[in-house]
N, C-alpha and C positions, 0 to 999 in steps of 0.2 A: 447615493450619489447619483445624481442625473445630468451632471456636466458632460459636455461633449469635449472630448481632447484629442490630440494628435497620438499616434502610437508612441511617439517618443515621450510625450508628457505621461502617457499611461504606464508605460515601463519605468519611467523615472520614480513615479508616485509609488509603484509596486515595490521598488527597491526600497524607498523609505518605509513603507509599511512592514515590509518583510523583517528589515533591519530592526524596526522598533518592537516587533513581535518577539524577535530572538532576543533582544535585550532583556525584554521582560521574562522569558522562559529560563533564561541561563540563571536567574537569581530564585527560581522557583523550586520548590520541594519536588524531586525527581520521583515520577512515577510513570506508567506506561502511556497516559494521556499526554503528559509533557513530552516525553521523549518521541512519540510518534508526531505531535506538532512540530517539534524542532526538526525532526527528518524531512518532514514535508517542506517547512520554509527553507530548509538548506537545499534541499533539491530544486525548489523554485528559483533560488539565487543562483545554483549553478547552471541552471538552463538560461537564465536571463544573462549570465556571464559569457554564453556565445554570441550574444549580440555585438555587433561591431562597434557600438557606441557606450558599452558598458563601463569600459575605464572612464570616459568623458562624465559619466555620473557616479563616480565613487566606487565602482565595484572592481577594484584591482587587486583583490585579496582571494584567499581560499575561505569560502565561508565556513567550513568545517573546523578550521584553525581559529579563526576570529571569535567564533560563537561556539567553543567547545563547551559542552556541558558534562563531560566525563569528570568525575571527582575522586 
């Protein structure tokens, strides 16, 4: 991707990418790699959640609860 975007568009796109990845991870067979990837995506969403416009872009939830992989 070589497009120039504003910070707002980058963060909105990053939320989309992380949520898409997490949706795939919760249906995957659990192993250390999946768990580590899950933790990394959750941490990124939690940090983005500190952004003042996060709620405007759908990040108005607790990522650990919404994308829970414990079974």
